[in-house]
PyMOL Python script that loads the backbone (N, CA, C, O; Angstrom):
from pymol import cmd

cmd.read_pdbstr("""\
ATOM      1  N   UNK A   1     141.133  97.180  87.584  1.00  0.00           N
ATOM      2  CA  UNK A   1     139.694  97.303  87.679  1.00  0.00           C
ATOM      3  C   UNK A   1     139.369  98.471  88.604  1.00  0.00           C
ATOM      4  O   UNK A   1     139.818  98.517  89.749  1.00  0.00           O
ATOM      5  N   UNK A   2     138.601  99.391  88.102  1.00  0.00           N
ATOM      6  CA  UNK A   2     138.189 100.557  88.874  1.00  0.00           C
ATOM      7  C   UNK A   2     136.792 100.294  89.437  1.00  0.00           C
ATOM      8  O   UNK A   2     135.875  99.945  88.693  1.00  0.00           O
ATOM      9  N   UNK A   3     136.632 100.462  90.748  1.00  0.00           N
ATOM     10  CA  UNK A   3     135.337 100.220  91.379  1.00  0.00           C
ATOM     11  C   UNK A   3     134.479 101.478  91.305  1.00  0.00           C
ATOM     12  O   UNK A   3     134.981 102.602  91.338  1.00  0.00           O
ATOM     13  N   UNK A   4     133.176 101.256  91.204  1.00  0.00           N
ATOM     14  CA  UNK A   4     132.216 102.357  91.159  1.00  0.00           C
ATOM     15  C   UNK A   4     131.937 102.825  92.581  1.00  0.00           C
ATOM     16  O   UNK A   4     131.338 102.096  93.372  1.00  0.00           O
ATOM     17  N   UNK A   5     132.362 104.019  92.899  1.00  0.00           N
ATOM     18  CA  UNK A   5     132.244 104.561  94.251  1.00  0.00           C
ATOM     19  C   UNK A   5     130.792 104.671  94.708  1.00  0.00           C
ATOM     20  O   UNK A   5     130.508 104.536  95.899  1.00  0.00           O
ATOM     21  N   UNK A   6     129.878 104.913  93.783  1.00  0.00           N
ATOM     22  CA  UNK A   6     128.471 105.061  94.178  1.00  0.00           C
ATOM     23  C   UNK A   6     127.894 103.746  94.693  1.00  0.00           C
ATOM     24  O   UNK A   6     126.984 103.753  95.521  1.00  0.00           O
ATOM     25  N   UNK A   7     128.411 102.628  94.214  1.00  0.00           N
ATOM     26  CA  UNK A   7     127.939 101.328  94.686  1.00  0.00           C
ATOM     27  C   UNK A   7     128.575 100.925  96.011  1.00  0.00           C
ATOM     28  O   UNK A   7     128.112  99.994  96.669  1.00  0.00           O
ATOM     29  N   UNK A   8     129.631 101.622  96.398  1.00  0.00           N
ATOM     30  CA  UNK A   8     130.374 101.239  97.592  1.00  0.00           C
ATOM     31  C   UNK A   8     130.036 102.060  98.828  1.00  0.00           C
ATOM     32  O   UNK A   8     130.734 101.954  99.836  1.00  0.00           O
ATOM     33  N   UNK A   9     128.998 102.865  98.780  1.00  0.00           N
ATOM     34  CA  UNK A   9     128.618 103.666  99.944  1.00  0.00           C
ATOM     35  C   UNK A   9     128.381 102.800 101.183  1.00  0.00           C
ATOM     36  O   UNK A   9     128.850 103.164 102.262  1.00  0.00           O
ATOM     37  N   UNK A  10     127.671 101.665 101.076  1.00  0.00           N
ATOM     38  CA  UNK A  10     127.518 100.822 102.271  1.00  0.00           C
ATOM     39  C   UNK A  10     128.852 100.284 102.791  1.00  0.00           C
ATOM     40  O   UNK A  10     129.031 100.127 103.999  1.00  0.00           O
ATOM     41  N   UNK A  11     129.775 100.005 101.892  1.00  0.00           N
ATOM     42  CA  UNK A  11     131.093  99.511 102.303  1.00  0.00           C
ATOM     43  C   UNK A  11     131.846 100.611 103.044  1.00  0.00           C
ATOM     44  O   UNK A  11     132.476 100.352 104.070  1.00  0.00           O
ATOM     45  N   UNK A  12     131.784 101.817 102.537  1.00  0.00           N
ATOM     46  CA  UNK A  12     132.452 102.936 103.203  1.00  0.00           C
ATOM     47  C   UNK A  12     131.867 103.140 104.593  1.00  0.00           C
ATOM     48  O   UNK A  12     132.608 103.373 105.548  1.00  0.00           O
ATOM     49  N   UNK A  13     130.556 103.055 104.716  1.00  0.00           N
ATOM     50  CA  UNK A  13     129.912 103.191 106.029  1.00  0.00           C
ATOM     51  C   UNK A  13     130.366 102.086 106.973  1.00  0.00           C
ATOM     52  O   UNK A  13     130.617 102.342 108.151  1.00  0.00           O
ATOM     53  N   UNK A  14     130.474 100.865 106.469  1.00  0.00           N
ATOM     54  CA  UNK A  14     130.924  99.737 107.293  1.00  0.00           C
ATOM     55  C   UNK A  14     132.366  99.952 107.751  1.00  0.00           C
ATOM     56  O   UNK A  14     132.702  99.666 108.900  1.00  0.00           O
ATOM     57  N   UNK A  15     133.213 100.453 106.861  1.00  0.00           N
ATOM     58  CA  UNK A  15     134.613 100.705 107.219  1.00  0.00           C
ATOM     59  C   UNK A  15     134.731 101.826 108.255  1.00  0.00           C
ATOM     60  O   UNK A  15     135.591 101.771 109.135  1.00  0.00           O
ATOM     61  N   UNK A  16     133.883 102.823 108.153  1.00  0.00           N
ATOM     62  CA  UNK A  16     133.891 103.896 109.156  1.00  0.00           C
ATOM     63  C   UNK A  16     133.464 103.348 110.517  1.00  0.00           C
ATOM     64  O   UNK A  16     134.010 103.734 111.550  1.00  0.00           O
ATOM     65  N   UNK A  17     132.486 102.447 110.506  1.00  0.00           N
ATOM     66  CA  UNK A  17     132.044 101.809 111.748  1.00  0.00           C
ATOM     67  C   UNK A  17     133.193 100.978 112.340  1.00  0.00           C
ATOM     68  O   UNK A  17     133.427 101.009 113.548  1.00  0.00           O
ATOM     69  N   UNK A  18     133.898 100.248 111.491  1.00  0.00           N
ATOM     70  CA  UNK A  18     135.031  99.441 111.948  1.00  0.00           C
ATOM     71  C   UNK A  18     136.129 100.335 112.522  1.00  0.00           C
ATOM     72  O   UNK A  18     136.787  99.972 113.498  1.00  0.00           O
ATOM     73  N   UNK A  19     136.321 101.495 111.915  1.00  0.00           N
ATOM     74  CA  UNK A  19     137.314 102.439 112.409  1.00  0.00           C
ATOM     75  C   UNK A  19     136.967 102.867 113.839  1.00  0.00           C
ATOM     76  O   UNK A  19     137.842 102.946 114.701  1.00  0.00           O
ATOM     77  N   UNK A  20     135.703 103.138 114.072  1.00  0.00           N
ATOM     78  CA  UNK A  20     135.258 103.495 115.416  1.00  0.00           C
ATOM     79  C   UNK A  20     135.422 102.350 116.394  1.00  0.00           C
ATOM     80  O   UNK A  20     135.819 102.560 117.540  1.00  0.00           O
ATOM     81  N   UNK A  21     135.117 101.128 115.944  1.00  0.00           N
ATOM     82  CA  UNK A  21     135.274  99.959 116.804  1.00  0.00           C
ATOM     83  C   UNK A  21     136.748  99.735 117.148  1.00  0.00           C
ATOM     84  O   UNK A  21     137.080  99.356 118.271  1.00  0.00           O
ATOM     85  N   UNK A  22     137.624  99.972 116.178  1.00  0.00           N
ATOM     86  CA  UNK A  22     139.047  99.805 116.436  1.00  0.00           C
ATOM     87  C   UNK A  22     139.527 100.829 117.463  1.00  0.00           C
ATOM     88  O   UNK A  22     140.325 100.513 118.346  1.00  0.00           O
ATOM     89  N   UNK A  23     139.035 102.050 117.335  1.00  0.00           N
ATOM     90  CA  UNK A  23     139.365 103.068 118.335  1.00  0.00           C
ATOM     91  C   UNK A  23     138.916 102.643 119.728  1.00  0.00           C
ATOM     92  O   UNK A  23     139.590 102.919 120.720  1.00  0.00           O
ATOM     93  N   UNK A  24     137.774 101.970 119.790  1.00  0.00           N
ATOM     94  CA  UNK A  24     137.268 101.477 121.074  1.00  0.00           C
ATOM     95  C   UNK A  24     138.193 100.401 121.637  1.00  0.00           C
ATOM     96  O   UNK A  24     138.384 100.325 122.851  1.00  0.00           O
ATOM     97  N   UNK A  25     138.766  99.573 120.771  1.00  0.00           N
ATOM     98  CA  UNK A  25     139.703  98.542 121.230  1.00  0.00           C
ATOM     99  C   UNK A  25     140.900  99.203 121.911  1.00  0.00           C
ATOM    100  O   UNK A  25     141.293  98.807 123.009  1.00  0.00           O
ATOM    101  N   UNK A  26     141.466 100.192 121.268  1.00  0.00           N
ATOM    102  CA  UNK A  26     142.621 100.886 121.836  1.00  0.00           C
ATOM    103  C   UNK A  26     142.242 101.521 123.178  1.00  0.00           C
ATOM    104  O   UNK A  26     142.978 101.428 124.160  1.00  0.00           O
ATOM    105  N   UNK A  27     141.082 102.163 123.190  1.00  0.00           N
ATOM    106  CA  UNK A  27     140.635 102.853 124.405  1.00  0.00           C
ATOM    107  C   UNK A  27     140.433 101.875 125.567  1.00  0.00           C
ATOM    108  O   UNK A  27     140.857 102.158 126.688  1.00  0.00           O
ATOM    109  N   UNK A  28     139.796 100.738 125.316  1.00  0.00           N
ATOM    110  CA  UNK A  28     139.531  99.821 126.427  1.00  0.00           C
ATOM    111  C   UNK A  28     140.806  99.125 126.905  1.00  0.00           C
ATOM    112  O   UNK A  28     140.906  98.735 128.068  1.00  0.00           O
ATOM    113  N   UNK A  29     141.780  98.973 126.005  1.00  0.00           N
ATOM    114  CA  UNK A  29     143.077  98.445 126.455  1.00  0.00           C
ATOM    115  C   UNK A  29     143.757  99.473 127.352  1.00  0.00           C
ATOM    116  O   UNK A  29     144.279  99.134 128.414  1.00  0.00           O
ATOM    117  N   UNK A  30     143.746 100.729 126.917  1.00  0.00           N
ATOM    118  CA  UNK A  30     144.361 101.798 127.708  1.00  0.00           C
ATOM    119  C   UNK A  30     143.674 101.964 129.060  1.00  0.00           C
ATOM    120  O   UNK A  30     144.310 102.353 130.039  1.00  0.00           O
ATOM    121  N   UNK A  31     142.373 101.670 129.113  1.00  0.00           N
ATOM    122  CA  UNK A  31     141.621 101.774 130.370  1.00  0.00           C
ATOM    123  C   UNK A  31     141.851 100.564 131.273  1.00  0.00           C
ATOM    124  O   UNK A  31     141.419 100.551 132.426  1.00  0.00           O
ATOM    125  N   UNK A  32     142.528  99.555 130.745  1.00  0.00           N
ATOM    126  CA  UNK A  32     142.785  98.358 131.545  1.00  0.00           C
ATOM    127  C   UNK A  32     141.571  97.483 131.740  1.00  0.00           C
ATOM    128  O   UNK A  32     141.447  96.789 132.749  1.00  0.00           O
ATOM    129  N   UNK A  33     140.673  97.517 130.770  1.00  0.00           N
ATOM    130  CA  UNK A  33     139.439  96.737 130.887  1.00  0.00           C
ATOM    131  C   UNK A  33     139.694  95.253 130.702  1.00  0.00           C
ATOM    132  O   UNK A  33     140.791  94.828 130.337  1.00  0.00           O
ATOM    133  N   UNK A  34     138.675  94.493 130.959  1.00  0.00           N
ATOM    134  CA  UNK A  34     138.720  93.030 130.930  1.00  0.00           C
ATOM    135  C   UNK A  34     139.085  92.491 129.541  1.00  0.00           C
ATOM    136  O   UNK A  34     138.718  93.069 128.517  1.00  0.00           O
ATOM    137  N   UNK A  35     139.801  91.395 129.532  1.00  0.00           N
ATOM    138  CA  UNK A  35     140.219  90.734 128.293  1.00  0.00           C
ATOM    139  C   UNK A  35     139.012  90.394 127.414  1.00  0.00           C
ATOM    140  O   UNK A  35     139.088  90.506 126.190  1.00  0.00           O
ATOM    141  N   UNK A  36     137.921  89.988 128.018  1.00  0.00           N
ATOM    142  CA  UNK A  36     136.718  89.630 127.264  1.00  0.00           C
ATOM    143  C   UNK A  36     136.209  90.821 126.462  1.00  0.00           C
ATOM    144  O   UNK A  36     135.788  90.662 125.316  1.00  0.00           O
ATOM    145  N   UNK A  37     136.245  92.010 127.051  1.00  0.00           N
ATOM    146  CA  UNK A  37     135.803  93.219 126.352  1.00  0.00           C
ATOM    147  C   UNK A  37     136.689  93.504 125.137  1.00  0.00           C
ATOM    148  O   UNK A  37     136.199  93.869 124.068  1.00  0.00           O
ATOM    149  N   UNK A  38     138.005  93.330 125.319  1.00  0.00           N
ATOM    150  CA  UNK A  38     138.951  93.568 124.230  1.00  0.00           C
ATOM    151  C   UNK A  38     138.696  92.593 123.081  1.00  0.00           C
ATOM    152  O   UNK A  38     138.607  92.995 121.921  1.00  0.00           O
ATOM    153  N   UNK A  39     138.580  91.325 123.415  1.00  0.00           N
ATOM    154  CA  UNK A  39     138.377  90.303 122.376  1.00  0.00           C
ATOM    155  C   UNK A  39     137.040  90.501 121.671  1.00  0.00           C
ATOM    156  O   UNK A  39     136.954  90.312 120.457  1.00  0.00           O
ATOM    157  N   UNK A  40     136.015  90.872 122.395  1.00  0.00           N
ATOM    158  CA  UNK A  40     134.707  91.111 121.790  1.00  0.00           C
ATOM    159  C   UNK A  40     134.786  92.245 120.774  1.00  0.00           C
ATOM    160  O   UNK A  40     134.243  92.136 119.674  1.00  0.00           O
ATOM    161  N   UNK A  41     135.458  93.327 121.139  1.00  0.00           N
ATOM    162  CA  UNK A  41     135.601  94.456 120.215  1.00  0.00           C
ATOM    163  C   UNK A  41     136.478  94.089 119.021  1.00  0.00           C
ATOM    164  O   UNK A  41     136.174  94.475 117.893  1.00  0.00           O
ATOM    165  N   UNK A  42     137.561  93.349 119.255  1.00  0.00           N
ATOM    166  CA  UNK A  42     138.421  92.916 118.146  1.00  0.00           C
ATOM    167  C   UNK A  42     137.651  92.039 117.168  1.00  0.00           C
ATOM    168  O   UNK A  42     137.827  92.139 115.954  1.00  0.00           O
ATOM    169  N   UNK A  43     136.807  91.191 117.705  1.00  0.00           N
ATOM    170  CA  UNK A  43     135.982  90.335 116.855  1.00  0.00           C
ATOM    171  C   UNK A  43     135.043  91.165 115.995  1.00  0.00           C
ATOM    172  O   UNK A  43     134.858  90.874 114.814  1.00  0.00           O
ATOM    173  N   UNK A  44     134.457  92.187 116.576  1.00  0.00           N
ATOM    174  CA  UNK A  44     133.546  93.056 115.827  1.00  0.00           C
ATOM    175  C   UNK A  44     134.295  93.782 114.710  1.00  0.00           C
ATOM    176  O   UNK A  44     133.784  93.902 113.597  1.00  0.00           O
ATOM    177  N   UNK A  45     135.503  94.265 115.002  1.00  0.00           N
ATOM    178  CA  UNK A  45     136.313  94.944 113.985  1.00  0.00           C
ATOM    179  C   UNK A  45     136.648  93.977 112.861  1.00  0.00           C
ATOM    180  O   UNK A  45     136.515  94.308 111.683  1.00  0.00           O
ATOM    181  N   UNK A  46     137.079  92.792 113.231  1.00  0.00           N
ATOM    182  CA  UNK A  46     137.477  91.792 112.235  1.00  0.00           C
ATOM    183  C   UNK A  46     136.314  91.434 111.315  1.00  0.00           C
ATOM    184  O   UNK A  46     136.483  91.364 110.097  1.00  0.00           O
ATOM    185  N   UNK A  47     135.154  91.212 111.883  1.00  0.00           N
ATOM    186  CA  UNK A  47     133.977  90.868 111.075  1.00  0.00           C
ATOM    187  C   UNK A  47     133.583  92.010 110.147  1.00  0.00           C
ATOM    188  O   UNK A  47     133.229  91.782 108.990  1.00  0.00           O
ATOM    189  N   UNK A  48     133.644  93.227 110.650  1.00  0.00           N
ATOM    190  CA  UNK A  48     133.290  94.381 109.822  1.00  0.00           C
ATOM    191  C   UNK A  48     134.253  94.520 108.644  1.00  0.00           C
ATOM    192  O   UNK A  48     133.828  94.796 107.522  1.00  0.00           O
ATOM    193  N   UNK A  49     135.539  94.330 108.893  1.00  0.00           N
ATOM    194  CA  UNK A  49     136.527  94.415 107.818  1.00  0.00           C
ATOM    195  C   UNK A  49     136.353  93.290 106.803  1.00  0.00           C
ATOM    196  O   UNK A  49     136.451  93.511 105.596  1.00  0.00           O
ATOM    197  N   UNK A  50     136.093  92.081 107.303  1.00  0.00           N
ATOM    198  CA  UNK A  50     135.861  90.949 106.393  1.00  0.00           C
ATOM    199  C   UNK A  50     134.658  91.211 105.497  1.00  0.00           C
ATOM    200  O   UNK A  50     134.720  90.992 104.288  1.00  0.00           O
ATOM    201  N   UNK A  51     133.580  91.672 106.084  1.00  0.00           N
ATOM    202  CA  UNK A  51     132.372  91.928 105.292  1.00  0.00           C
ATOM    203  C   UNK A  51     132.596  93.027 104.261  1.00  0.00           C
ATOM    204  O   UNK A  51     132.091  92.951 103.142  1.00  0.00           O
ATOM    205  N   UNK A  52     133.351  94.040 104.643  1.00  0.00           N
ATOM    206  CA  UNK A  52     133.665  95.110 103.691  1.00  0.00           C
ATOM    207  C   UNK A  52     134.501  94.565 102.544  1.00  0.00           C
ATOM    208  O   UNK A  52     134.250  94.885 101.381  1.00  0.00           O
ATOM    209  N   UNK A  53     135.483  93.754 102.863  1.00  0.00           N
ATOM    210  CA  UNK A  53     136.328  93.161 101.822  1.00  0.00           C
ATOM    211  C   UNK A  53     135.543  92.286 100.875  1.00  0.00           C
ATOM    212  O   UNK A  53     135.723  92.359  99.659  1.00  0.00           O
ATOM    213  N   UNK A  54     134.673  91.459 101.424  1.00  0.00           N
ATOM    214  CA  UNK A  54     133.854  90.592 100.572  1.00  0.00           C
ATOM    215  C   UNK A  54     132.910  91.407  99.699  1.00  0.00           C
ATOM    216  O   UNK A  54     132.678  91.058  98.541  1.00  0.00           O
ATOM    217  N   UNK A  55     132.371  92.478 100.238  1.00  0.00           N
ATOM    218  CA  UNK A  55     131.483  93.332  99.445  1.00  0.00           C
ATOM    219  C   UNK A  55     132.247  93.997  98.303  1.00  0.00           C
ATOM    220  O   UNK A  55     131.716  94.136  97.200  1.00  0.00           O
ATOM    221  N   UNK A  56     133.480  94.403  98.558  1.00  0.00           N
ATOM    222  CA  UNK A  56     134.296  95.003  97.500  1.00  0.00           C
ATOM    223  C   UNK A  56     134.589  93.981  96.416  1.00  0.00           C
ATOM    224  O   UNK A  56     134.501  94.289  95.227  1.00  0.00           O
ATOM    225  N   UNK A  57     134.935  92.776  96.817  1.00  0.00           N
ATOM    226  CA  UNK A  57     135.229  91.731  95.829  1.00  0.00           C
ATOM    227  C   UNK A  57     133.968  91.366  95.041  1.00  0.00           C
ATOM    228  O   UNK A  57     134.032  91.152  93.830  1.00  0.00           O
ATOM    229  N   UNK A  58     132.833  91.296  95.720  1.00  0.00           N
ATOM    230  CA  UNK A  58     131.580  90.990  95.020  1.00  0.00           C
ATOM    231  C   UNK A  58     131.278  92.056  93.977  1.00  0.00           C
ATOM    232  O   UNK A  58     130.843  91.744  92.869  1.00  0.00           O
ATOM    233  N   UNK A  59     131.508  93.309  94.333  1.00  0.00           N
ATOM    234  CA  UNK A  59     131.294  94.399  93.387  1.00  0.00           C
ATOM    235  C   UNK A  59     132.248  94.267  92.206  1.00  0.00           C
ATOM    236  O   UNK A  59     131.859  94.498  91.062  1.00  0.00           O
ATOM    237  N   UNK A  60     133.488  93.898  92.481  1.00  0.00           N
ATOM    238  CA  UNK A  60     134.463  93.691  91.420  1.00  0.00           C
ATOM    239  C   UNK A  60     134.083  92.554  90.502  1.00  0.00           C
ATOM    240  O   UNK A  60     134.235  92.653  89.285  1.00  0.00           O
ATOM    241  N   UNK A  61     133.583  91.461  91.084  1.00  0.00           N
ATOM    242  CA  UNK A  61     133.131  90.325  90.273  1.00  0.00           C
ATOM    243  C   UNK A  61     131.988  90.740  89.363  1.00  0.00           C
ATOM    244  O   UNK A  61     131.954  90.386  88.184  1.00  0.00           O
ATOM    245  N   UNK A  62     131.061  91.490  89.924  1.00  0.00           N
ATOM    246  CA  UNK A  62     129.919  91.958  89.146  1.00  0.00           C
ATOM    247  C   UNK A  62     130.382  92.824  87.972  1.00  0.00           C
ATOM    248  O   UNK A  62     129.880  92.686  86.857  1.00  0.00           O
ATOM    249  N   UNK A  63     131.332  93.709  88.227  1.00  0.00           N
ATOM    250  CA  UNK A  63     131.848  94.569  87.160  1.00  0.00           C
ATOM    251  C   UNK A  63     132.581  93.754  86.100  1.00  0.00           C
ATOM    252  O   UNK A  63     132.477  94.043  84.908  1.00  0.00           O
ATOM    253  N   UNK A  64     133.325  92.734  86.536  1.00  0.00           N
ATOM    254  CA  UNK A  64     134.052  91.905  85.568  1.00  0.00           C
ATOM    255  C   UNK A  64     133.086  91.133  84.671  1.00  0.00           C
ATOM    256  O   UNK A  64     133.350  90.936  83.485  1.00  0.00           O
ATOM    257  N   UNK A  65     131.967  90.701  85.247  1.00  0.00           N
ATOM    258  CA  UNK A  65     130.974  89.995  84.439  1.00  0.00           C
ATOM    259  C   UNK A  65     130.310  90.943  83.448  1.00  0.00           C
ATOM    260  O   UNK A  65     130.007  90.563  82.317  1.00  0.00           O
ATOM    261  N   UNK A  66     130.089  92.173  83.880  1.00  0.00           N
ATOM    262  CA  UNK A  66     129.445  93.160  83.016  1.00  0.00           C
ATOM    263  C   UNK A  66     130.404  93.697  81.950  1.00  0.00           C
ATOM    264  O   UNK A  66     129.979  94.071  80.857  1.00  0.00           O
ATOM    265  N   UNK A  67     131.696  93.732  82.275  1.00  0.00           N
ATOM    266  CA  UNK A  67     132.716  94.271  81.368  1.00  0.00           C
ATOM    267  C   UNK A  67     133.858  93.263  81.220  1.00  0.00           C
ATOM    268  O   UNK A  67     134.909  93.452  81.832  1.00  0.00           O
ATOM    269  N   UNK A  68     133.692  92.223  80.446  1.00  0.00           N
ATOM    270  CA  UNK A  68     134.707  91.173  80.367  1.00  0.00           C
ATOM    271  C   UNK A  68     136.041  91.613  79.772  1.00  0.00           C
ATOM    272  O   UNK A  68     136.997  90.839  79.809  1.00  0.00           O
ATOM    273  N   UNK A  69     136.140  92.798  79.238  1.00  0.00           N
ATOM    274  CA  UNK A  69     137.399  93.273  78.668  1.00  0.00           C
ATOM    275  C   UNK A  69     138.340  93.850  79.723  1.00  0.00           C
ATOM    276  O   UNK A  69     139.439  94.291  79.387  1.00  0.00           O
ATOM    277  N   UNK A  70     137.937  93.856  80.970  1.00  0.00           N
ATOM    278  CA  UNK A  70     138.753  94.427  82.038  1.00  0.00           C
ATOM    279  C   UNK A  70     140.064  93.650  82.194  1.00  0.00           C
ATOM    280  O   UNK A  70     140.208  92.551  81.659  1.00  0.00           O
ATOM    281  N   UNK A  71     141.003  94.222  82.917  1.00  0.00           N
ATOM    282  CA  UNK A  71     142.334  93.642  83.063  1.00  0.00           C
ATOM    283  C   UNK A  71     142.398  92.481  84.053  1.00  0.00           C
ATOM    284  O   UNK A  71     143.331  91.681  83.992  1.00  0.00           O
ATOM    285  N   UNK A  72     141.445  92.371  84.947  1.00  0.00           N
ATOM    286  CA  UNK A  72     141.470  91.290  85.940  1.00  0.00           C
ATOM    287  C   UNK A  72     140.829  90.043  85.354  1.00  0.00           C
ATOM    288  O   UNK A  72     139.743  90.100  84.778  1.00  0.00           O
ATOM    289  N   UNK A  73     141.510  88.924  85.507  1.00  0.00           N
ATOM    290  CA  UNK A  73     140.942  87.670  85.059  1.00  0.00           C
ATOM    291  C   UNK A  73     140.472  86.860  86.267  1.00  0.00           C
ATOM    292  O   UNK A  73     140.584  87.310  87.407  1.00  0.00           O
ATOM    293  N   UNK A  74     139.957  85.685  86.013  1.00  0.00           N
ATOM    294  CA  UNK A  74     139.397  84.840  87.065  1.00  0.00           C
ATOM    295  C   UNK A  74     140.443  84.515  88.129  1.00  0.00           C
ATOM    296  O   UNK A  74     140.133  84.512  89.320  1.00  0.00           O
ATOM    297  N   UNK A  75     141.660  84.247  87.718  1.00  0.00           N
ATOM    298  CA  UNK A  75     142.718  83.903  88.663  1.00  0.00           C
ATOM    299  C   UNK A  75     143.048  85.084  89.591  1.00  0.00           C
ATOM    300  O   UNK A  75     143.261  84.898  90.789  1.00  0.00           O
ATOM    301  N   UNK A  76     143.087  86.280  89.033  1.00  0.00           N
ATOM    302  CA  UNK A  76     143.340  87.474  89.842  1.00  0.00           C
ATOM    303  C   UNK A  76     142.231  87.682  90.873  1.00  0.00           C
ATOM    304  O   UNK A  76     142.507  87.985  92.033  1.00  0.00           O
ATOM    305  N   UNK A  77     140.995  87.521  90.452  1.00  0.00           N
ATOM    306  CA  UNK A  77     139.863  87.678  91.380  1.00  0.00           C
ATOM    307  C   UNK A  77     139.887  86.601  92.445  1.00  0.00           C
ATOM    308  O   UNK A  77     139.565  86.867  93.603  1.00  0.00           O
ATOM    309  N   UNK A  78     140.258  85.404  92.075  1.00  0.00           N
ATOM    310  CA  UNK A  78     140.347  84.309  93.047  1.00  0.00           C
ATOM    311  C   UNK A  78     141.407  84.631  94.105  1.00  0.00           C
ATOM    312  O   UNK A  78     141.182  84.401  95.294  1.00  0.00           O
ATOM    313  N   UNK A  79     142.545  85.155  93.689  1.00  0.00           N
ATOM    314  CA  UNK A  79     143.590  85.531  94.631  1.00  0.00           C
ATOM    315  C   UNK A  79     143.095  86.608  95.594  1.00  0.00           C
ATOM    316  O   UNK A  79     143.376  86.542  96.791  1.00  0.00           O
ATOM    317  N   UNK A  80     142.372  87.582  95.091  1.00  0.00           N
ATOM    318  CA  UNK A  80     141.824  88.620  95.948  1.00  0.00           C
ATOM    319  C   UNK A  80     140.861  88.027  96.975  1.00  0.00           C
ATOM    320  O   UNK A  80     140.926  88.351  98.161  1.00  0.00           O
ATOM    321  N   UNK A  81     139.980  87.165  96.512  1.00  0.00           N
ATOM    322  CA  UNK A  81     138.998  86.551  97.387  1.00  0.00           C
ATOM    323  C   UNK A  81     139.698  85.727  98.475  1.00  0.00           C
ATOM    324  O   UNK A  81     139.355  85.830  99.653  1.00  0.00           O
ATOM    325  N   UNK A  82     140.667  84.920  98.082  1.00  0.00           N
ATOM    326  CA  UNK A  82     141.360  84.068  99.039  1.00  0.00           C
ATOM    327  C   UNK A  82     142.220  84.865 100.022  1.00  0.00           C
ATOM    328  O   UNK A  82     142.510  84.387 101.119  1.00  0.00           O
ATOM    329  N   UNK A  83     142.619  86.051  99.646  1.00  0.00           N
ATOM    330  CA  UNK A  83     143.420  86.859 100.560  1.00  0.00           C
ATOM    331  C   UNK A  83     142.616  87.269 101.804  1.00  0.00           C
ATOM    332  O   UNK A  83     143.201  87.636 102.822  1.00  0.00           O
ATOM    333  N   UNK A  84     141.292  87.208 101.726  1.00  0.00           N
ATOM    334  CA  UNK A  84     140.444  87.568 102.855  1.00  0.00           C
ATOM    335  C   UNK A  84     140.115  86.374 103.765  1.00  0.00           C
ATOM    336  O   UNK A  84     139.558  86.550 104.848  1.00  0.00           O
ATOM    337  N   UNK A  85     140.455  85.189 103.328  1.00  0.00           N
ATOM    338  CA  UNK A  85     140.109  84.022 104.139  1.00  0.00           C
ATOM    339  C   UNK A  85     141.219  83.629 105.075  1.00  0.00           C
ATOM    340  O   UNK A  85     141.080  82.664 105.826  1.00  0.00           O
TER     341      UNK A  85
END
""", "prot")
cmd.dss("prot")
cmd.show_as("cartoon", "prot")
cmd.util.cbc("prot")
cmd.orient("prot")
């Protein structure tokens, strides 16, 4: 299943934001900052990645419904969805 890049612009933006947050995690560890700061940033990265993954899967589901001849079946999509949980 090929995803439509034009529909994924918000996902790309979210992933870029997560990339910046991850860089902040590395930086605050290197600075020796408080554990709470590290965990807070890690949580933000994790949530951003989860949301991006779910948005990609939702887009894939939408495409599969619109084009039922695609190679991915319900079981394949279910496996993808569960891989994020």
